[in-house]
Structure formats: C-alpha cells, structure tokens
C-alpha positions as CSV (number, residue, x, y, z in Angstrom):
1,X,-4.6,6.0,10.4
2,X,-4.3,6.9,6.7
3,X,-1.4,9.2,5.8
4,X,-1.6,11.5,2.8
5,X,1.8,12.1,1.4
6,X,3.4,14.4,-1.2
7,X,3.5,13.2,-4.8
8,X,7.1,14.1,-5.9
9,X,8.8,12.7,-9.0
10,X,5.9,10.3,-9.4
11,X,6.1,8.8,-5.9
12,X,5.2,9.4,-2.3
13,X,7.9,11.4,-0.5
14,X,8.1,9.8,2.9
15,X,7.7,10.9,6.5
16,X,7.4,14.5,7.7
17,X,8.3,16.4,10.8
18,X,4.8,18.1,10.9
19,X,1.4,16.8,10.0
20,X,-2.1,18.2,9.8
21,X,-5.5,16.6,10.6
22,X,-7.9,15.8,7.8
23,X,-11.5,15.5,9.1
24,X,-14.6,13.8,7.9
25,X,-17.1,16.7,8.1
26,X,-20.0,14.3,8.3
27,X,-18.8,12.8,11.6
28,X,-16.5,15.5,12.9
29,X,-13.8,12.9,13.4
30,X,-10.2,12.9,12.1
31,X,-9.9,10.4,9.3
32,X,-6.3,11.0,8.1
33,X,-3.2,13.0,8.6
34,X,-1.4,15.0,5.8
35,X,2.3,15.4,5.8
36,X,3.2,19.1,5.8
37,X,6.2,19.9,3.7
38,X,9.1,22.4,3.9
39,X,11.7,23.9,1.6
40,X,13.2,20.4,1.4
41,X,10.2,18.8,-0.3
42,X,9.8,21.8,-2.5
43,X,13.4,21.7,-3.6
44,X,13.0,18.0,-4.4
45,X,9.9,18.7,-6.5
46,X,11.7,21.5,-8.3
47,X,14.8,19.4,-9.1
48,X,12.5,16.7,-10.6
49,X,10.6,19.4,-12.6
50,X,13.8,21.0,-13.9
51,X,15.0,17.6,-15.1
52,X,11.7,16.7,-16.9
53,X,10.4,20.0,-18.2
54,X,12.8,20.6,-21.2
55,X,11.8,17.2,-22.7
56,X,8.1,17.9,-22.1
57,X,8.4,21.3,-23.7
58,X,10.0,19.7,-26.8
59,X,7.2,17.1,-27.0
60,X,5.0,18.2,-29.9
61,X,1.6,19.6,-28.9
62,X,-0.3,16.6,-30.4
63,X,1.4,14.2,-28.1
64,X,0.8,16.4,-25.1
65,X,-2.9,16.6,-26.2
66,X,-3.0,12.7,-26.2
67,X,-2.0,12.7,-22.6
68,X,-4.9,15.0,-21.9
69,X,-7.3,12.7,-23.8
70,X,-6.0,9.7,-21.9
71,X,-6.3,11.6,-18.6
72,X,-9.9,12.7,-19.3
73,X,-10.9,9.0,-20.0
74,X,-9.3,7.9,-16.8
75,X,-11.0,10.5,-14.6
76,X,-14.4,9.6,-16.2
77,X,-13.7,5.9,-15.5
78,X,-12.9,6.7,-11.8
79,X,-15.6,9.4,-11.4
80,X,-17.5,7.6,-8.7
81,X,-14.5,6.8,-6.5
82,X,-13.1,10.3,-6.9
83,X,-16.5,11.9,-6.0
84,X,-16.8,9.7,-2.9
85,X,-13.2,10.6,-1.8
86,X,-13.9,14.3,-2.4
87,X,-17.1,14.3,-0.4
88,X,-15.5,12.4,2.5
89,X,-13.0,15.3,3.0
90,X,-14.9,18.3,1.9
91,X,-18.5,17.5,2.9
92,X,-20.3,18.4,-0.3
93,X,-22.9,15.9,-1.5
94,X,-21.8,13.3,-4.1
95,X,-23.7,14.9,-7.0
96,X,-22.0,18.2,-6.2
97,X,-18.6,16.5,-6.0
98,X,-19.2,15.1,-9.5
99,X,-20.0,18.6,-10.7
100,X,-16.7,19.8,-9.1
101,X,-14.8,17.2,-11.1
102,X,-16.7,17.7,-14.3
103,X,-16.1,21.4,-14.4
104,X,-12.4,20.7,-14.1
105,X,-12.6,18.1,-16.9
106,X,-14.1,20.7,-19.1
107,X,-10.9,22.6,-19.0
108,X,-9.0,19.4,-19.7
109,X,-11.3,19.0,-22.8
110,X,-10.2,22.5,-23.9
111,X,-6.6,21.4,-23.4
112,X,-7.1,18.5,-25.7
113,X,-7.2,21.2,-28.4
114,X,-3.9,22.7,-27.4
115,X,-2.3,22.2,-30.8
116,X,-4.8,24.6,-32.3
117,X,-4.5,27.3,-29.7
118,X,-0.7,27.3,-29.7
119,X,-0.5,28.1,-33.3
120,X,1.4,31.4,-33.8
121,X,0.9,34.2,-36.2
122,X,2.7,34.5,-39.5
123,X,3.2,37.4,-41.9
124,X,4.8,36.6,-45.3
125,X,6.4,39.6,-47.0
126,X,6.3,42.0,-44.1
127,X,9.2,43.7,-45.9
128,X,11.3,43.0,-48.9
129,X,12.2,39.3,-48.5
130,X,11.2,39.5,-44.8
131,X,8.8,37.3,-43.0
132,X,7.6,37.7,-39.4
133,X,6.2,35.0,-37.2
134,X,5.5,34.5,-33.5
135,X,5.4,31.4,-31.3
136,X,4.1,30.7,-27.8
137,X,6.6,28.9,-25.5
138,X,6.2,27.6,-22.0
139,X,7.5,29.6,-19.0
140,X,9.3,26.6,-17.4
141,X,8.0,25.7,-14.0
142,X,4.6,27.0,-12.7
143,X,2.9,26.5,-9.3
144,X,-0.7,26.5,-8.1
145,X,-2.0,27.2,-4.6
146,X,-5.6,26.0,-4.4
147,X,-8.5,26.3,-1.9
148,X,-10.5,23.7,0.0
149,X,-13.9,24.4,-1.7
150,X,-13.1,22.9,-5.1
151,X,-10.3,20.3,-4.6
152,X,-10.7,18.9,-8.1
153,X,-11.9,21.7,-10.3
154,X,-9.5,24.5,-9.5
155,X,-6.3,22.2,-9.5
156,X,-7.5,21.0,-13.0
157,X,-8.1,24.6,-14.2
158,X,-4.5,25.5,-13.3
159,X,-2.6,22.3,-14.0
160,X,-4.3,21.4,-17.2
161,X,-3.5,24.5,-19.1
162,X,0.0,24.9,-17.6
163,X,1.0,21.3,-18.5
164,X,-0.7,21.3,-22.0
165,X,1.4,24.4,-22.9
166,X,4.6,22.6,-22.0
167,X,5.3,23.6,-18.4
168,X,6.1,21.5,-15.4
169,X,3.6,22.2,-12.6
170,X,3.8,22.0,-8.8
171,X,0.5,22.0,-7.0
172,X,0.0,22.9,-3.3
173,X,-3.6,22.0,-2.5
174,X,-5.5,22.9,0.6
175,X,-4.4,20.8,3.6
176,X,-8.0,20.4,4.6
177,X,-9.0,18.0,1.7
178,X,-5.7,17.0,-0.1
179,X,-6.5,13.4,-1.2
180,X,-8.2,14.1,-4.6
181,X,-5.4,16.3,-5.9
182,X,-2.9,13.5,-5.2
183,X,-5.2,11.0,-6.9
184,X,-5.5,13.2,-9.9
185,X,-1.7,13.4,-10.2
186,X,-1.5,9.6,-10.1
187,X,-4.1,9.4,-12.9
188,X,-2.0,11.9,-14.9
189,X,1.0,9.6,-14.6
190,X,-1.2,6.7,-15.6
191,X,-2.3,8.7,-18.7
192,X,1.3,9.0,-19.8
193,X,2.5,12.3,-18.3
194,X,6.3,12.1,-17.7
195,X,7.5,11.8,-14.2
196,X,8.3,15.2,-12.7
197,X,5.8,17.2,-14.8
198,X,3.0,17.3,-12.2
199,X,3.9,17.1,-8.5
200,X,1.9,17.7,-5.4
201,X,3.4,19.2,-2.2
202,X,1.3,19.7,0.9
203,X,1.8,22.4,3.5
204,X,0.6,25.6,5.1
205,X,2.0,29.2,5.1
206,X,5.6,27.9,5.2
207,X,5.2,26.0,2.0
208,X,3.3,28.9,0.4
209,X,6.1,31.3,1.2
210,X,8.7,28.8,-0.1
211,X,6.8,28.7,-3.4
212,X,6.5,32.4,-3.7
213,X,10.2,33.0,-3.0
214,X,11.8,30.2,-5.1
215,X,13.6,31.6,-8.1
216,X,13.0,28.5,-10.2
217,X,9.2,29.0,-10.2
218,X,8.2,31.4,-13.0
219,X,4.5,31.8,-12.4
220,X,2.0,31.2,-9.6
221,X,-1.7,30.9,-9.8
222,X,-3.8,31.2,-6.6
223,X,-7.4,31.0,-5.5
224,X,-8.5,31.8,-1.9
225,X,-9.5,34.7,0.3
226,X,-8.8,38.3,-0.8
227,X,-6.4,39.2,2.0
228,X,-4.3,36.1,1.2
229,X,-4.7,36.7,-2.5
230,X,-3.2,40.2,-2.1
231,X,-0.4,38.8,0.0
232,X,0.4,36.1,-2.6
233,X,0.3,38.6,-5.5
234,X,2.5,41.2,-3.7
235,X,5.1,38.7,-2.5
236,X,5.2,36.8,-5.8
237,X,5.5,39.9,-8.0
238,X,8.2,41.2,-5.7
239,X,10.1,37.9,-6.3
240,X,9.8,38.5,-10.1
241,X,7.1,36.1,-10.8
242,X,4.0,36.3,-13.0
243,X,1.1,36.0,-10.6
244,X,-2.7,35.6,-10.9
245,X,-4.5,35.6,-7.5
246,X,-8.2,35.2,-7.3
247,X,-9.8,36.4,-4.1
248,X,-13.2,36.5,-2.3
249,X,-16.6,37.4,-3.5
250,X,-20.0,38.8,-2.5
251,X,-22.1,38.0,-5.5
252,X,-25.5,39.8,-5.9
253,X,-28.7,38.5,-7.5
254,X,-30.8,41.4,-8.8
255,X,-34.5,40.5,-9.0
256,X,-36.5,42.8,-11.3
257,X,-40.3,43.3,-10.8
258,X,-41.0,41.3,-14.0
259,X,-38.9,38.3,-13.0
260,X,-40.4,34.8,-12.7
261,X,-40.2,34.5,-8.9
262,X,-40.8,30.8,-8.8
263,X,-37.7,30.3,-11.0
264,X,-35.8,32.9,-9.0
265,X,-36.5,31.0,-5.7
266,X,-35.5,27.7,-7.3
267,X,-32.3,29.3,-8.6
268,X,-31.5,31.0,-5.3
269,X,-32.0,27.8,-3.3
270,X,-29.2,26.2,-5.2
271,X,-27.0,29.2,-5.8
272,X,-27.1,30.4,-2.1
273,X,-27.1,27.1,-0.3
274,X,-25.6,24.6,-2.6
275,X,-22.3,23.2,-1.3
276,X,-23.2,24.8,2.0
277,X,-22.5,28.2,0.4
278,X,-18.8,27.3,0.1
279,X,-18.4,28.7,-3.4
280,X,-16.7,31.8,-4.6
281,X,-19.5,32.0,-7.2
282,X,-22.4,31.4,-4.7
283,X,-25.2,34.0,-4.7
284,X,-25.4,35.1,-1.0
285,X,-27.1,38.5,-1.6
286,X,-30.5,38.9,-3.3
287,X,-31.6,42.4,-4.3
288,X,-35.3,42.6,-5.0
289,X,-36.2,45.8,-6.9
290,X,-39.2,47.5,-5.4
291,X,-41.1,46.9,-2.2
292,X,-43.7,44.7,-3.9
293,X,-41.0,42.5,-5.3
294,X,-39.3,42.2,-1.9
295,X,-42.5,41.1,-0.1
296,X,-43.5,38.6,-2.8
297,X,-40.0,37.2,-2.9
298,X,-39.7,36.8,0.8
299,X,-43.0,35.1,1.0
300,X,-41.8,32.4,-1.5
301,X,-38.3,32.1,-0.1
302,X,-39.2,31.1,3.5
303,X,-41.1,27.8,2.6
304,X,-38.4,27.0,0.0
305,X,-35.6,27.4,2.6
306,X,-37.6,25.4,5.2
307,X,-37.9,22.6,2.6
308,X,-34.1,22.3,2.1
309,X,-32.7,19.0,3.3
310,X,-29.3,19.1,5.0
311,X,-27.7,15.7,5.1
312,X,-24.5,13.6,5.0
313,X,-22.5,13.6,1.8
314,X,-23.8,10.3,0.7
315,X,-27.5,11.1,1.2
316,X,-28.8,11.3,-2.4
317,X,-31.9,13.3,-1.1
318,X,-29.8,16.0,0.6
319,X,-29.5,19.4,-1.0
320,X,-26.2,20.1,0.8
321,X,-23.9,18.6,3.4
322,X,-21.7,19.9,6.2
323,X,-19.1,22.7,6.0
324,X,-15.5,21.6,5.9
325,X,-14.4,21.8,9.5
326,X,-15.3,23.0,13.0
327,X,-13.4,26.3,12.7
328,X,-15.3,27.2,9.5
329,X,-18.6,26.3,11.1
330,X,-17.9,28.6,14.0
331,X,-16.8,31.4,11.7
332,X,-20.1,31.2,9.7
333,X,-22.2,31.2,12.9
334,X,-20.2,34.1,14.2
335,X,-21.2,36.0,11.1
336,X,-24.8,35.2,11.6
337,X,-24.6,36.6,15.1
338,X,-22.9,39.7,13.7
339,X,-25.8,40.3,11.3
340,X,-28.2,40.0,14.3
341,X,-26.1,42.5,16.3
342,X,-26.0,44.9,13.4
343,X,-29.8,45.0,13.2
344,X,-30.6,42.8,10.2
345,X,-33.8,40.7,10.6
346,X,-32.9,37.0,10.9
347,X,-35.9,35.4,9.3
348,X,-34.6,31.9,9.3
349,X,-31.8,30.9,11.8
350,X,-29.7,27.9,10.8
351,X,-27.6,27.8,13.9
352,X,-27.7,24.9,16.3
353,X,-28.7,22.5,13.5
354,X,-28.0,18.9,14.5
355,X,-28.3,15.9,12.2
356,X,-29.6,12.8,14.0
357,X,-26.9,10.2,14.2
358,X,-24.2,12.7,13.1
359,X,-24.4,15.2,16.0
360,X,-20.7,15.9,15.9
361,X,-20.7,16.7,12.2
362,X,-20.0,20.2,10.9
363,X,-23.6,21.0,9.8
364,X,-25.3,24.4,9.6
365,X,-28.9,24.9,8.6
366,X,-29.8,27.5,6.0
367,X,-30.2,31.1,7.2
368,X,-32.1,34.1,5.7
369,X,-31.6,37.7,6.6
370,X,-33.9,40.5,5.5
371,X,-33.5,44.3,5.7
372,X,-29.7,44.1,5.4
373,X,-28.0,47.5,4.7
374,X,-24.8,48.3,3.0
375,X,-23.1,49.7,6.1
376,X,-23.3,46.3,7.9
377,X,-20.0,44.5,8.2
378,X,-21.8,41.2,7.5
379,X,-22.8,42.6,4.1
380,X,-19.4,43.9,3.3
381,X,-17.5,40.7,4.0
382,X,-17.7,37.2,2.5
383,X,-19.5,34.8,4.9
384,X,-18.9,31.6,2.8
385,X,-21.7,29.6,4.3
386,X,-25.4,28.8,3.8
387,X,-26.5,32.3,4.5
388,X,-28.7,34.4,2.2
389,X,-29.0,38.2,2.8
390,X,-31.8,40.3,1.3
391,X,-30.9,43.9,0.5
392,X,-33.9,45.9,-0.8
393,X,-33.5,48.4,-3.6
394,X,-36.1,51.0,-4.6
395,X,-35.2,51.0,-8.3
396,X,-33.0,49.7,-11.0
397,X,-30.3,52.3,-10.5
398,X,-29.9,51.5,-6.8
399,X,-29.8,47.8,-7.6
400,X,-27.0,48.5,-10.2
401,X,-25.0,50.5,-7.7
402,X,-24.9,47.8,-5.0
403,X,-22.7,45.2,-6.7
404,X,-20.8,48.0,-8.6
405,X,-19.8,49.7,-5.4
406,X,-19.0,46.6,-3.4
407,X,-15.4,45.8,-2.6
408,X,-15.7,42.5,-4.4
409,X,-16.5,42.1,-8.1
410,X,-16.5,38.4,-8.9
411,X,-19.9,37.6,-10.2
412,X,-23.5,39.1,-10.4
413,X,-26.8,37.9,-11.8
414,X,-29.9,39.7,-12.9
415,X,-33.3,38.1,-13.2
416,X,-35.7,39.7,-15.6
417,X,-37.8,39.3,-18.8
418,X,-36.8,42.7,-20.0
419,X,-34.1,42.5,-22.6
420,X,-33.2,46.2,-22.4
421,X,-32.8,46.1,-18.6
422,X,-30.6,43.0,-18.9
423,X,-28.5,44.6,-21.7
424,X,-28.1,47.8,-19.8
425,X,-27.2,46.0,-16.6
426,X,-24.6,43.8,-18.2
427,X,-22.9,46.8,-19.9
428,X,-22.8,49.0,-16.8
429,X,-22.2,46.8,-13.8
430,X,-18.7,46.9,-12.3
431,X,-18.3,43.2,-12.0
432,X,-16.2,40.7,-13.9
433,X,-18.8,37.9,-14.6
434,X,-22.4,38.5,-15.3
435,X,-25.4,36.1,-15.4
436,X,-28.7,37.0,-17.1
437,X,-31.2,34.7,-15.6
438,X,-28.2,32.5,-14.8
439,X,-27.6,32.4,-11.0
440,X,-24.0,31.1,-11.1
441,X,-22.4,32.6,-14.1
442,X,-19.2,30.5,-14.3
443,X,-18.1,30.7,-18.0
444,X,-17.5,27.6,-20.1
445,X,-14.0,26.4,-20.3
446,X,-13.1,28.0,-23.6
447,X,-14.0,31.4,-22.3
448,X,-12.3,32.8,-19.2
449,X,-13.0,33.1,-15.5
450,X,-12.0,36.1,-13.4
451,X,-13.4,38.8,-11.2
452,X,-12.7,42.5,-10.7
453,X,-11.7,44.7,-7.8
454,X,-10.6,42.8,-4.6
455,X,-11.8,39.5,-6.2
456,X,-8.7,39.3,-8.4
457,X,-5.1,40.5,-8.4
458,X,-3.2,40.4,-11.7
459,X,-4.0,41.0,-15.3
460,X,-4.8,37.6,-16.6
461,X,-7.8,35.3,-15.9
462,X,-8.2,31.6,-15.4
463,X,-8.5,29.0,-18.3
464,X,-9.5,29.7,-21.9
465,X,-7.1,31.7,-24.0
466,X,-6.4,33.9,-21.0
467,X,-5.0,30.8,-19.3
468,X,-2.9,30.0,-22.3
469,X,-1.5,33.5,-22.3
470,X,-0.7,33.3,-18.6
471,X,1.3,30.1,-18.8
472,X,3.2,31.0,-22.0
473,X,5.5,33.7,-23.3
474,X,5.5,35.0,-26.9
475,X,8.6,35.0,-29.0
476,X,8.5,36.9,-32.3
477,X,11.0,36.1,-35.1
478,X,11.8,38.5,-38.0
479,X,13.7,36.5,-40.7
480,X,15.3,37.2,-44.1
481,X,16.9,34.7,-46.5
482,X,19.2,36.6,-48.9
483,X,19.3,35.4,-52.5
484,X,23.1,35.1,-52.3
485,X,24.1,38.6,-53.1
486,X,26.0,40.8,-50.6
487,X,24.7,44.3,-49.9
488,X,27.0,47.3,-49.6
489,X,26.1,47.9,-45.9
490,X,25.2,51.5,-46.6
491,X,22.1,51.2,-44.5
492,X,23.4,49.0,-41.8
493,X,23.3,51.7,-39.2
494,X,19.7,52.9,-40.0
495,X,16.9,51.4,-38.0
496,X,15.2,48.8,-40.3
497,X,11.7,49.5,-41.7
498,X,9.4,47.3,-43.6
499,X,8.6,49.9,-46.3
C-alpha cells in the first residue's frame, strides 16, 4: 500500500510510529497510509528551516520571484495529474479540483510581483539633513495548518506569500488528503526553491500542538472549524506567536423580489451543492424576501435539485462527487435528521443515496429544507455538506439582519437588479465578504480574504497585501549624514524633532 511521508529538508523522512488511513471517497476503501509525525519530525523540519532561511531572506526579491514563476509553470504543466490526485483523496470532481489548484496559483501569480509590494516608504528631508525610510523584513519561520476541503488552494495561499517574502515555511496539511501538498513541495524544489524553505509534516492534534508551542515558529496561519480556530489562536498567541485563524461559515444568499430567479437557481445549484457543500464559501442558506419570492424560488429549485448529477470524481458529467470520508457523511446526515426533528420541512432528502457500482462510496444526495427558523440548531451551525436551507424573510430589513446577527460572518450574497438595495446591503451587512449577484464572493488574489465574528480570529486576512503584512515585520530607519562638522551637544538630551 502507498505510504505518504513527510517532506523534510527536501526528502522523505522515513518510518513513523503512528499512521492514518487515507480513503478513496469514491469507493470507501483505504488507498494509502500517511505517517503521523511527532515533535521529532517537527524539530528536524525546524532545524532545516533555521539553516536555510537566512540565505533565502538575503536572496533579492527578483530571484525569489523567479522561483514563483518557475513553480507556476510547473504546476500548470502537471495540472491534470495534480487534479486527479486531489480528486482521488478528497472526492471533488476533476473540474473542481482544477479550480482548487487554479485559485491557489492566482496567489502565486500575485507573489511573482513580490519585488513591487516589498518596496518600502522613503521620506527625503524629514528634518534638517534627515531621511526616514521603512523596509519589510521576513519573520523567520512560519507555519500553516490547512483543512481537507482545499488541499491545494489554501496551502498555496499561505506558503506562497510566506516564502515570497523571505520566510521558511512548515506546512501541516489535513491528514485526510495529504498527497497534493507533498507534491506541491516537490514542485517548489524543482522550481529552484532551496532545500529547507518549504517542508511538509503530517499529523493530528499532537503535531498541531507542537507547532503552536515551538518557540522557533514566529507565525501560524490556520483554516478549519471555528472551535479549533479559536483554540489555535488562543494557544498560539499565548506562546507569543502572530496568528491568523480562519473558522467556519454559514453564508446567506439574499434573494430580492426583483432578482432573476433563473439565474439565482443556477447560481445556488453550484454554490450550495458544488464540491458536495464542503466549502467555507458555500451558500447553504437562501433567504427569499417576501412570500411571493419564496414560493416562486421553491418552485424553480426543486426540479433543478432533482436534475443534479452525483457521480464519481472522474465522471465529467457529474455536478459533484462524494464527501471526504464516512465520518463526515454520517455527520451531515445527522444534521439533516436534526433539521427534521426541529420542525423544518425537508423538501428534498439526500440521505440514503447509493451510486450504482460504488455503493460503499461516501455519497450524499442533495437536500433542501424550507421553513427553517433562526432558533434551529441546524441553522445556527455549519453543516458543511450538500444541504440548502431556506429561511423566509418578510422584507429587506429582516433579510439584512439574518446574516448580520449570525455567529458566523464569512461571506454573504445578495441577488437583485436594484443598485440602491445592493449598495445599502453591502454597506450595512455585518459580514466580511459580500457578493452582489455573485454567489461565492471569494476575492481575487491581489485583494484579501477573511471573514468576521467567529469566522476569523486575528487582525490580518489571507493573501493580497494583508498576507504580505502578516508574514513580514516593518523596520523604520531614521538616518543623518553629517557634513563633517561636530555639534556642541547642547541639544543632545532633548527629544529630537523634525522641525
């Protein structure tokens, strides 16, 4: 059976005392084992990083950018193989896996311009003969802890910016689908990245805690559930680290009476059910405004959901594939039952779905709830599966309150032809990322990604200039070059001013 090992100092690290199973979600069978690391493996990775990082930080930004250009070309060359590998462990269809990789590459494209964004500020003549300038310098060693649902995109979001700005980076990917992160590290080495700058260590909570506690790691970036995000943030900050921890979501799609319902249904089909709903930017809650809108939307949604094709990852006709493992499948189905028990109307029930020839696979059919209310636990929590909940709002103000008052504040979308309503909504909604007729409002790579409330802990977002700020520290220099004369020292004990 295939063994997935750590990638430390450019090489596989050897046997491990503990291993984890990696499943093929399409068949339900174990296809590989992953070596789970301990403090020993982390120490080895850190030792290699400490050796390599000073030289990488001293490498000029242009040369670091050339590595990014080379890496981008290599990933594009290997796109098909990477997508197939990703799908085989995660379960998302091949086209979605390519999108996963491409969205990560867009951050690498941003990193190709790192010489420009690292330029500091300069003031000539800030005082008599005095100039002031600032520079951005790397933190040293950073770490990333990434989730199963985007095994290419999120590792690239973190590692690309961290490495381009001169840091060494240690990645701990999800143990559920760890092969693609290792392969990306290998491609970085092939692109010219020095040994020890990007390393991959596998593990569970033991490895996470070791990363959070290790004094040599200056910053940690995390994406996962909110409870764990809060844990990572609290423990990391207590250890003196800079931490950004992105948590869960319950994104709402507000449908105004004037919206194009055919377009809304098409958007919802992809945003709610694509990737089997395993996206933090999925759209699992739809809020029609007004009873007439709700009735019309429901009438169009049911046949659209019935037409969705659930299939194996390599089925080019499938809209989505299986969820990642049996435990997650059971969790989603438990949430569906919770919704029924709470009194929501289960209009379409995706439980019990079996794909012919793949009966042991982790498949769930699409589900639709109507008449969901805000006091239901199934509304309050993230389901993270192919489940769409309809919460009816009587007017715009009620629709605005729903996402604004929810514990999560990752993303939200409004569907309307009314520019004033859209502008008012975007300005007032208490959510970090807003889409206007855009169902999945993930910003482009040169902007920044991050939610509010329990969707994010820490003050700095992912990628874009926010990412550059997170992975660097600013040094400001005030300089004077005397003309050769020596002052009398009369003002040596007075705080200097620039007057």
